[in-house]
C-alpha positions in Angstrom: 0.0 0.0 0.0 3.0 2.3 0.3 6.0 3.3 -1.8 9.4 2.2 -0.8 11.6 5.1 -1.5 11.3 8.4 0.1 12.4 10.8 -2.7 8.8 11.4 -3.8 7.7 12.3 -0.3 10.7 14.5 0.4 10.2 16.4 -2.8 6.5 16.9 -2.0 7.3 18.3 1.5 10.0 20.6 0.1 7.7 21.8 -2.6 5.1 22.8 -0.1 7.7 24.8 1.9 7.6 22.7 5.1 10.8 22.8 7.1 12.7 19.5 7.6 15.3 20.6 10.1 13.4 19.0 13.0 14.4 15.6 11.6 17.9 16.2 12.9 16.8 16.6 16.6 18.6 14.0 18.7 16.7 11.1 20.3 17.1 12.7 23.8 15.6 16.0 22.6 12.8 14.3 20.8 11.8 12.4 24.0 11.6 15.8 25.9 9.5 17.3 23.1 7.1 14.4 23.1 6.6 14.8 26.8 5.9 18.6 26.5 3.5 18.0 23.6 1.5 15.3 25.3 0.9 17.1 28.6 0.2 20.5 26.9 -3.0 21.7 25.4 -1.9 20.9 21.9 -2.4 17.2 21.4 -4.0 14.6 19.1 -7.7 15.6 19.2 -10.7 13.3 18.6 -14.4 14.2 18.2 -16.7 13.9 21.2 -19.1 11.3 19.7 -22.8 11.5 19.5 -23.6 14.3 22.0 -20.6 16.6 22.0 -20.1 15.7 25.7 -17.2 13.8 27.2 -18.3 10.1 27.3 -16.6 6.8 26.4 -18.1 4.7 23.7 -19.3 2.1 26.2 -21.4 4.7 28.1 -22.7 6.8 25.2 -26.4 6.3 24.9 -26.4 5.6 21.2 -25.1 3.0 18.8 -21.6 4.0 17.4 -19.2 2.1 15.2 -15.6 3.3 14.6 -13.7 2.5 11.4 -10.1 3.2 12.4 -7.0 3.6 10.4 -5.9 0.0 11.0 -9.2 -1.5 9.7 -9.0 0.7 6.6 -5.4 -0.3 6.0 -6.1 -4.0 6.5 -8.8 -4.1 3.8 -7.3 -1.5 1.5 -10.3 0.9 1.9 -8.8 3.7 0.0 -12.1 5.6 -0.6 -15.0 6.4 1.7 -17.3 4.0 0.0 -15.0 1.0 0.7 -14.5 2.3 4.3 -18.2 2.6 5.1 -18.8 -0.9 3.7 -16.8 -2.1 6.7 -19.3 -0.6 9.2 -22.1 -2.4 11.0 -25.5 -1.5 9.7 -24.4 0.7 6.8 -25.4 -0.1 3.2 -23.3 1.5 0.5 -25.9 2.0 -2.2 -24.5 2.5 -5.7 -27.3 3.1 -8.2 -24.7 4.4 -10.7 -20.9 4.6 -11.0 -20.4 8.2 -9.8 -23.1 8.8 -7.2 -23.5 6.9 -3.9 -25.8 7.1 -1.0 -25.4 5.5 2.4 -28.2 3.8 4.3 -28.8 2.8 7.9 -31.9 1.3 9.6 -33.7 1.5 6.2 -33.1 5.2 5.5 -30.6 7.4 3.7 -27.9 8.9 5.9 -28.2 12.7 5.3 -26.2 14.1 8.2 -22.5 14.6 7.8 -19.9 15.9 10.3 -16.2 16.6 10.1 -14.5 16.6 13.5 -17.9 16.7 15.2 -19.1 19.8 13.3 -22.2 19.3 11.1 -21.8 20.1 7.4 -24.5 20.8 4.8 -25.4 17.6 2.9 -29.1 17.1 3.3 -29.5 15.4 -0.1 -27.3 12.6 1.1 -25.7 11.8 -2.3 -21.9 11.6 -2.6 -20.5 12.4 -6.1 -17.4 10.6 -7.0 -15.1 8.4 -4.9 -14.0 10.5 -1.9 -10.4 9.8 -0.7 -10.3 8.2 2.8 -6.5 8.5 3.4 -6.9 12.0 4.9 -9.0 10.7 7.8 -7.8 9.2 11.0 -11.1 7.3 11.5 -14.7 7.4 10.5 -17.4 7.3 13.2 -20.8 6.0 12.2 -23.5 7.1 14.7 -26.7 5.1 14.0 -30.1 6.5 14.8 -31.4 10.0 15.0 -28.7 12.5 15.9 -30.5 15.8 16.0 -28.5 16.6 19.1 -25.5 17.7 17.1 -26.8 18.4 13.6 -30.1 20.1 14.3 -31.6 18.3 11.4 -31.5 14.6 10.5 -33.5 11.5 10.1 -33.4 8.1 12.0 -30.6 6.7 9.8 -27.7 8.3 11.6 -24.7 10.5 11.1 -21.3 10.0 9.6 -18.5 11.8 11.4 -15.1 12.1 9.5 -12.2 12.6 11.8 -9.3 14.4 10.1 -5.7 13.3 10.4 -4.0 15.9 12.7 -0.3 16.4 13.5 1.2 13.9 15.9 3.7 14.7 18.6 6.7 13.4 16.7 8.3 13.5 13.3 7.1 10.5 11.4 5.7 9.6 8.0 5.1 6.8 5.5 5.0 6.4 1.7 3.5 3.7 -0.3 2.6 2.3 -3.7 -0.1 -0.1 -4.8 -0.6 -2.0 -8.0 -3.8 -3.9 -8.6 -6.3 -5.4 -11.0 -7.6 -3.4 -14.0 -4.3 -1.5 -14.2 -4.8 0.1 -10.8 -1.8 2.3 -9.8 -1.7 4.3 -6.5 0.9 6.3 -4.7 0.4 7.9 -1.3 2.4 9.8 1.3 1.6 11.0 4.9 4.1 13.0 7.0 3.8 14.7 10.4 6.5 17.2 11.4 7.2 19.3 14.5 7.6 23.0 13.5 9.2 24.2 16.7 11.7 22.6 19.0 9.3 22.7 21.9 6.7 20.8 19.9 4.1 23.6 20.4 3.5 23.8 16.6 3.2 20.9 14.2 2.0 20.1 10.7 0.8 17.1 8.8 0.6 16.6 5.0 -1.2 13.9 3.1 -1.1 13.3 -0.6 -2.4 10.7 -3.0 -2.4 9.9 -6.7 -4.5 7.1 -8.1 -5.3 5.9 -11.6 -7.2 2.8 -12.7 -9.4 1.2 -15.3 -12.3 -1.0 -14.4 -14.1 -4.3 -14.9 -16.9 -2.2 -16.4 -16.6 -1.6 -20.1 -15.0 1.8 -20.9 -14.7 3.0 -17.3 -11.5 4.8 -16.2 -10.8 6.9 -13.1 -8.1 9.3 -12.0 -8.0 10.8 -8.5 -5.5 13.2 -6.9 -5.8 14.4 -3.3 -3.7 16.6 -1.0 -4.4 17.9 2.5 -2.5 19.7 5.2 -3.3 20.6 8.9 -1.2 22.9 11.1 -1.8 22.8 14.8 -0.3 25.2 17.3 -0.2 26.5 20.8 -1.1 30.2 20.8 -0.9 30.7 24.6 -0.7 28.4 27.6 -4.4 27.9 27.4 -5.3 28.3 23.8 -4.6 26.5 20.5 -5.4 27.1 16.9 -5.6 24.6 14.0 -6.2 25.2 10.4 -6.0 23.3 7.2 -7.3 22.5 3.8 -7.9 19.6 1.4 -8.3 19.4 -2.3 -9.4 16.5 -4.5 -9.7 16.3 -8.3 -11.4 13.2 -9.6 -11.9 12.6 -13.4 -14.0 9.7 -14.7 -14.5 8.6 -18.3 -17.0 6.0 -19.4 -19.3 6.4 -16.4 -23.0 5.4 -16.0 -25.9 7.8 -15.4 -28.4 5.5 -13.8 -27.9 1.8 -13.9 -28.8 -1.2 -16.1 -32.3 -2.2 -17.2 -33.0 -5.6 -15.8 -36.8 -5.9 -16.4 -37.9 -7.3 -19.8 -41.3 -6.3 -21.1 -42.5 -9.9 -20.6 -41.8 -9.7 -16.9 -38.7 -11.8 -16.9 -35.4 -10.5 -15.5 -32.4 -9.9 -17.7 -28.9 -11.4 -17.1 -25.7 -9.8 -18.5 -22.0 -10.1 -18.0 -20.6 -8.2 -15.0 -18.8 -5.8 -17.4 -22.0 -4.6 -19.0 -22.4 -0.8 -19.2 -24.3 1.6 -21.4 -21.5 4.2 -21.1 -20.1 5.6 -24.3 -16.6 6.9 -25.1 -17.8 10.5 -24.9 -19.3 10.1 -21.4 -17.5 11.6 -18.4 -18.0 13.0 -14.9 -15.4 15.2 -13.4 -15.5 16.5 -9.8 -13.5 18.9 -7.7 -13.9 19.1 -3.9 -12.1 21.7 -1.8 -12.4 22.1 2.0 -10.8 24.4 4.5 -11.2 25.0 8.2 -10.0 27.1 11.1 -10.5 26.0 14.7 -9.7 28.0 17.8 -9.9 26.5 21.3 -9.4 28.2 24.7 -9.4 26.5 28.1 -10.1 28.6 31.1 -8.6 28.1 34.5 -11.8 26.6 35.8 -11.6 23.9 33.0 -14.3 25.3 30.9 -13.6 25.3 27.2 -14.8 27.5 24.3 -14.2 26.4 20.7 -14.9 28.4 17.6 -14.7 26.9 14.1 -15.1 28.0 10.6 -15.5 25.5 7.7 -15.6 26.2 4.0 -16.8 23.8 1.3 -16.5 24.2 -2.4 -17.3 21.6 -5.0 -17.7 21.5 -8.8 -18.8 18.8 -11.1 -19.4 18.5 -14.8 -20.5 15.5 -16.8 -21.5 14.3 -20.2 -24.1 11.6 -19.4 -26.1 8.9 -21.1 -29.1 7.3 -19.5 -31.0 4.2 -20.9 -34.5 3.1 -20.2 -36.9 0.5 -21.4 -39.2 1.4 -24.2 -40.2 -2.2 -25.1 -37.3 -4.3 -23.9 -37.5 -7.7 -25.7 -36.0 -10.8 -24.0 -35.3 -12.5 -27.3 -33.4 -9.8 -29.1 -32.4 -7.4 -26.3 -33.8 -4.6 -28.4 -36.1 -2.0 -27.1 -34.0 0.3 -25.0 -34.0 4.0 -25.6 -31.4 6.7 -24.8 -31.5 10.0 -23.0 -28.3 12.1 -23.1 -27.6 15.0 -20.8 -24.7 17.4 -20.0 -25.1 18.4 -16.4 -22.9 20.2 -13.9 -23.0 22.0 -10.6 -21.3 24.5 -8.4 -21.7 24.3 -4.6 -20.2 26.3 -1.8 -21.0 26.5 1.9 -19.8 28.4 5.0 -20.3 27.2 8.5 -19.5 29.1 11.7 -19.8 27.2 15.0 -19.2 28.3 18.5 -19.5 25.9 21.5 -18.7 26.2 25.2 -18.6 23.3 27.6 -17.5 22.6 31.1 -18.5 21.3 34.5 -20.8 22.6 37.2 -21.8 21.4 40.6 -25.4 20.7 41.8 -26.8 18.5 44.6 -23.3 17.4 45.6 -22.5 16.0 42.1 -20.4 17.4 39.2 -22.3 17.7 35.9 -21.3 18.7 32.4 -22.9 21.4 30.1 -22.4 22.1 26.5 -24.1 25.1 24.8 -23.5 26.5 21.3 -24.7 28.3 18.2 -24.0 27.8 14.5 -24.7 29.5 11.2 -24.4 27.9 7.8 -25.2 29.2 4.4 -24.8 27.4 1.1 -25.3 28.2 -2.6 -26.1 25.3 -5.0 -26.2 25.9 -8.7 -27.2 23.2 -11.2 -26.7 23.8 -14.9 -27.2 21.9 -18.1 -26.2 22.1 -21.7 -29.3 20.6 -23.3 -29.0 18.1 -26.1 -32.0 19.2 -28.1 -31.3 17.8 -31.5 -33.7 15.0 -31.2 -32.6 13.4 -34.5 -29.3 12.5 -32.8 -28.9 8.7 -32.3 -28.5 9.2 -28.5 -32.2 10.1 -28.3 -33.6 7.2 -30.2 -34.0 3.4 -29.9 -30.7 1.8 -29.3 -28.9 -1.3 -30.6 -29.3 -4.6 -28.9 -27.8 -4.4 -25.4 -25.0 -4.7 -24.4 -23.7 -2.5 -27.2 -20.1 -1.3 -27.9 -18.8 1.9 -26.1 -18.7 3.6 -29.6 -22.1 2.6 -30.7 -23.8 5.9 -30.1 -22.4 9.2 -31.4 -22.1 12.2 -29.0 -25.1 14.5 -29.5 -24.9 18.2 -30.2 -25.0 20.2 -27.0 -26.6 23.7 -26.7 -25.2 26.5 -24.6 -25.2 26.3 -20.9 -28.3 27.3 -19.0 -29.0 27.3 -15.2 -31.5 24.6 -14.2 -31.7 25.7 -10.5 -30.0 27.9 -8.0 -30.9 27.4 -4.3 -29.6 29.3 -1.3 -30.0 27.6 2.2 -29.4 29.2 5.5 -29.5 27.2 8.8 -29.3 29.0 12.1 -29.0 26.8 15.3 -29.0 27.3 19.0 -28.3 24.1 20.9 -27.4 22.7 24.2 -27.1 19.6 26.2 -26.2 18.6 29.8 -25.0 15.4 31.4 -26.6 15.1 34.8 -24.8 12.7 37.1 -27.7 11.6 39.2 -25.5 9.0 41.0 -22.1 7.5 40.4 -23.8 4.8 38.3 -26.6 6.7 36.6 -26.6 9.8 34.4 -29.1 11.5 32.1 -28.3 13.5 28.9 -30.9 16.1 28.0 -30.6 18.5 25.1 -32.4 20.6 22.5 -31.9 22.1 19.1 -33.7 25.3 18.0 -33.3 26.0 14.3 -34.4 28.4 11.6 -34.2 26.9 8.2 -34.4 29.2 5.1 -34.4 28.0 1.5 -35.0 30.2 -1.5 -34.2 30.3 -5.1 -35.5 28.9 -8.4 -35.7 25.4 -9.7 -36.6 24.8 -13.3 -38.8 27.8 -13.3 -40.4 27.0 -9.9 -39.8 29.6 -7.2 -38.6 28.3 -3.9 -39.3 30.2 -0.7 -39.2 28.2 2.6 -38.8 29.6 6.1 -39.3 27.2 8.9 -38.6 27.0 12.6 -38.3 23.9 14.7 -37.3 23.0 18.3 -36.2 19.3 18.7 -35.7 17.8 22.2 -33.2 15.0 23.0 -33.3 12.8 26.1 -31.2 9.8 27.0 -29.9 8.0 30.1 -27.2 5.4 30.9 -27.1 3.2 34.0 -24.0 1.2 34.9 -25.1 -2.2 36.2 -21.5 -2.9 37.1 -18.1 -1.8 35.9 -18.5 -3.8 32.6 -22.2 -3.5 31.8 -24.1 -0.3 30.9 -27.8 -0.1 30.0 -29.0 3.0 28.0 -32.2 4.4 26.5 -32.6 7.4 24.2 -35.4 9.5 22.6 -35.0 12.1 19.8 -37.3 14.1 17.6 -36.8 13.8 13.8 -36.8 16.9 11.6 -35.4 16.6 8.0 -35.8 19.2 5.3 -35.9 17.4 2.0 -34.1 18.0 -1.4 -36.4 15.8 -3.4 -38.9 17.3 -5.8 -42.5 16.3 -6.4 -44.0 16.0 -9.9 -44.7 19.8 -10.0 -41.0 20.6 -9.4 -41.5 21.7 -5.8 -39.6 20.5 -2.8 -41.4 18.0 -0.5 -42.3 19.2 2.9 -39.9 18.3 5.7 -40.0 14.8 7.1 -40.8 14.6 10.9 -41.0 11.8 13.4 -39.8 10.2 16.6 -36.8 7.9 17.2 -36.5 5.5 20.2 -33.6 3.3 21.2 -32.7 1.1 24.1 -29.5 -0.8 24.4 -26.9 -2.7 26.4 -23.1 -2.2 26.2 -20.7 -4.7 27.8 -16.9 -4.8 28.0 -14.8 -7.9 28.0 -11.1 -9.0 28.3 -9.9 -6.1 30.4 -12.1 -3.6 28.4 -10.5 -4.6 25.1 -13.7 -6.0 23.6 -17.0 -4.0 23.4 -20.3 -5.6 22.7 -23.4 -3.5 21.9 -27.0 -4.7 21.6 -29.7 -2.1 20.6 -33.4 -2.2 20.0 -34.7 0.7 17.9 -37.9 2.1 16.5 -38.4 5.1 14.2 -41.6 6.6 12.9 -41.2 9.1 10.0 -43.9 11.1 8.3 -43.7 12.3 4.7 -40.4 10.8 3.9 -39.4 11.0 0.2 -40.1 7.9 -1.9 -39.3 7.5 -5.6 -42.4 7.9 -7.7 -41.3 8.1 -11.3 -39.5 10.0 -14.0 -40.9 13.2 -15.4 -41.1 14.4 -19.0 -37.6 16.0 -18.6 -36.1 12.6 -17.6 -35.7 13.6 -13.9 -36.8 11.6 -10.9 -39.7 12.9 -8.9 -40.8 11.8 -5.4 -43.8 11.7 -3.2 -44.1 11.7 0.6 -44.9 8.5 2.5 -45.1 7.4 6.2 -42.7 4.7 7.2 -42.0 2.9 10.5 -38.7 1.1 11.0 -38.0 -1.3 13.8 -35.3 -3.8 14.5 -32.2 -4.6 16.5 -28.4 -4.5 16.1 -25.6 -6.5 17.6 -22.0 -5.5 17.3 -18.9 -6.9 18.9 -15.6 -5.1 18.3 -12.1 -5.1 19.7 -9.3 -7.3 20.8 -10.2 -10.9 21.6 -6.6 -12.0 22.3 -3.2 -10.4 22.0 -3.1 -11.7 18.4 -6.8 -11.5 17.3 -8.9 -8.4 16.5 -12.5 -8.8 15.7 -15.5 -6.9 14.3 -18.8 -8.7 14.1 -22.2 -7.0 13.4 -25.7 -8.2 12.7 -28.8 -6.1 11.9 -32.4 -7.1 11.6 -34.9 -4.6 10.0 -38.6 -4.5 9.6 -39.9 -1.6 7.5 -43.7 -1.0 7.2 -45.8 1.7 5.5 -48.8 3.6 7.1 -51.0 0.6 6.5 -48.7 -1.9 8.3 -47.6 -3.5 5.1 -43.9 -4.4 4.3 -42.3 -1.7 2.2 -38.9 -0.7 0.8 -38.2 -4.3 0.1 -35.0 -3.2 -1.7 -33.6 -2.8 1.8 -32.3 -6.1 3.2 -34.1 -7.5 6.2 -30.9 -9.1 7.6 -27.3 -8.0 7.2 -24.2 -9.4 8.7 -20.6 -8.0 8.6 -17.4 -9.3 10.1 -13.6 -8.7 10.0 -10.8 -10.8 11.5 -7.2 -9.8 11.8 -4.8 -12.4 13.2 -1.1 -12.0 13.9 0.6 -15.4 13.8 2.3 -16.2 17.1 4.9 -18.5 15.5 5.6 -15.9 12.8 5.0 -12.5 14.3 6.0 -10.7 11.1 3.0 -12.1 9.3 -0.7 -11.0 9.7 -3.7 -12.4 7.9 -7.3 -11.4 7.9 -10.7 -12.1 6.5 -13.7 -9.8 6.3 -17.0 -9.5 4.5 -20.7 -8.8 4.4 -23.8 -10.9 3.9 -27.3 -9.7 3.2 -30.7 -11.4 2.8 -32.7 -11.3 -0.5 -34.1 -8.0 -1.8 -36.5 -6.8 -4.5 -37.7 -3.7 -6.3 -41.5 -4.1 -6.5 -41.9 -1.2 -8.9 -40.0 -2.9 -11.8 -39.9 -6.5 -10.5 -36.1 -6.9 -10.2 -35.1 -9.4 -7.5 -31.8 -10.4 -5.9 -31.2 -13.4 -3.7 -29.1 -13.4 -0.6 -25.4 -13.1 -1.2 -22.0 -12.7 0.6 -18.9 -10.8 -0.3 -15.7 -12.1 1.3 -12.4 -10.2 1.3 -8.9 -11.3 2.5 -5.5 -9.8 3.2 -2.0 -10.9 4.2 0.7 -8.5 5.5 4.4 -9.3 5.9 6.5 -6.9 8.0 9.8 -7.4 6.2 11.5 -5.1 8.7 10.5 -2.5 11.3 9.8 0.0 8.5 9.1 -2.0 5.4 5.8 -3.9 4.8 4.3 -5.8 1.9 0.5 -6.5 1.8 -1.7 -8.4 -0.6 -5.5 -8.0 -0.7 -8.1 -10.0 -2.6 -11.7 -8.8 -2.8 -14.8 -10.9 -3.5 -12.7 -14.1 -3.3 -15.8 -16.2 -4.2 -16.4 -14.2 -7.3 -20.0 -13.5 -6.3 -22.3 -11.9 -8.9 -24.6 -9.2 -7.4 -26.4 -6.0 -8.3 -25.0 -2.9 -6.4 -28.5 -1.3 -5.7 -32.1 -2.2 -6.0 -33.7 1.1 -4.9 -33.5 2.6 -8.3 -31.5 -0.5 -9.7 -27.8 -0.3 -10.2 -25.3 -2.5 -12.0 -23.1 -5.5 -11.3 -20.5 -5.2 -8.6 -16.8 -6.0 -9.1 -15.8 -9.7 -9.6 -12.8 -11.2 -7.8 -9.9 -8.7 -7.9 -6.7 -8.0 -6.0 -3.8 -5.6 -5.3 -0.3 -5.7 -3.9 1.1 -2.8 -1.9 4.4 -1.9 -0.4 4.9 0.7 2.4 7.8 2.3 4.1 7.6 4.1 7.4 10.2 6.5 8.8 
């Protein structure tokens, strides 16, 4: 996974102007620096989990899974999609090659945080493969989490924890070669900028290029990020940084395959089947920046102010296929719909929080209060292909057809399809009341003002809504190793989906309940969580069809989701690490009938990493996911239960040099990536070899 010579990394660091003199500090001096850094205010910082309060995972009254660096490295999860596929209860839903949604407890995850600060992403879609190497870990908080985000549904929240400078000079470089001409180089370096260790920086960079098992698909991705972290005074710190990703895709899909023949039977194709043409593309740019200031008062209260900036652009030449009269004998009867679409999105988020302890009734308690303001501007534009005599508009050759079968249409000049401005103002707070040494209650609220205005395809948008959402939870320690918890949260989720008239659906509202048990084993090295949950959501968006412009439209429906989750994660022995998760889901509509059958009723995930005692230089592992059968009732597409199994082996040649091999889908399982709007076939068996060098 990592490159074996350091010249590329050194050149990168010098090019960015970072000093390297600190590498020459003697070992004795370095030891002193590390001690100062660790006991000072500047240190490795992690997010505060589901409530923003100081609680360990085993006592937090919510289901949380953590995908750490080691797990991502073990299974070569080099993008966020692959990383989240490792999490309990998360479904990575790929209805097309360049857009992905994440689902939990039967609903789309629409709440996103970075370092515990909520960011605008209410649509829930992720465009392009997002690089994961810039994150130390990814937290998946399942269930309603309005406590931090102010808006959200019962699916959960994904919190991305940035890599921050460490307290010593260290780094790694790596290279990967894999199936379908995959080539990847990555570098990660943390450096102390002052002799005292009060200032430090970290730089991460990635280049990746690959073809695909899908006909015509090629991807290029470059990524760079930096974070500087420093001590301003004895009690205050500042951190700032930025990241930039440029991802270019050729031969991408817009929508998935058509599996339903007109006679009601289901089509079967090679896994490489794709309607993409040589002229199709989807290019994306994502840039993010942040500044974070923290001050600790002498009474141990802390105030933190952050500013986050998001900018993204995408531009694509796209080709969609749909069934006109799809014949099972000839594979004729598909029609085409070309489109050149793009978008510009930017957002600003200001967030200020204060937290600390207070005394009441002979107990110490914790309080967190804050306010935030975010504004975003989202422009969608199109270059219409209005020459309907072009081949891309008509009936198509028998499928699968060649990637040069349909000529690129003639595009008109760019016009704006929509421009939407959203402002979200929040005032929020929560307190942890320690009733006894074994029992505490967490109570909180979010008061929001949500404004959305603009124009969408000629329809004027003007929303102005206010909502107050309460949050209440409690944890009881039965003994040192067993905690029982219960939680309640309101659900309030503005929606980005349009109805058939081109208007946004009204917000979805509801109630989320959860009760669970968390136990620790083997000297607190293994954590087991069992949770029962129930969520009632009103007016949640459901796909209703395609309008005359070829765009999806939705209608509101009431849904109740109930089920349970079991997760066991941690260290079983000195040589064995384990993650095991199982989720059962029951989703019903307002009439008590089963609905959303494209969501699996049962899912199971696991990962095992074992270090051989007789050969400590060698580690092996196995991981995967199984799901029960699913179907899309609208078009009759069905999929039986299936399992995806992945494996790795890592050999530490020396203290610094490592070689790793990964094989994905070792049973060569054939499966469809999504059944909500129907996707395409997932990757067959494939592998990669990586080499890394640490220094």
